[in-house]
Each structure stands twice: as structure tokens, then as C-alpha cells.
C-alpha angles and dihedrals in degrees: 000000000000117000123173091345090308126116107226123197117186123197114189132183134187097225128115093285123207139260126253093263092051090048090057092048093046091064093056120098115261096007116129120192095192109042091180092074126068119256145099103247092243104107103084094037090054090050088050091051093049092047090051091051089058095043093257140118143222120217127188119207143141115300124224086244089061098253131083127316120200112195117194114195123185130167115269113235125203114215115220117213 
């Protein structure tokens, strides 16, 4: 959806979610919140870096489903022909 000239993409899950402190940590490079699952802890930090390159943001919060919501916001650009 487009809100205030920003393209917003929401990704929600119905898992256990995470608290505010965990959400801050999850966006840091190499940090893994759930060490019982495979992974490197790079995914969300890479998304954050890409969003920043385009003047956007990623925000983690509680989803309507009860789990985690990741909201990617980047500036909308109009292409002139």
C-alpha cells in the first residue's frame, strides 16, 4: 500500500512474536533471537541496510495475528515518461 508517499509492505506471522528489546536486537548484524533454528543472523540486518540505501525503514512490531510484523517502508517514486 502507499501511505504518505511511502510504499509500505507488511509481513505478518502468527508465531510467538518478540518483545521490543528483541526487536531492536534482531535488526543488528549477526544477532540471532532463536538459536535453536539454523541461520546466520544476517537477514533482517541486510533488509535494514537495503531500506536505508533507498531512504526507507524497517520496523518490527506485534502483528494482528499475534506474532511478529515486519513493515518495510520506502519512498514511492513517480516515473516521468
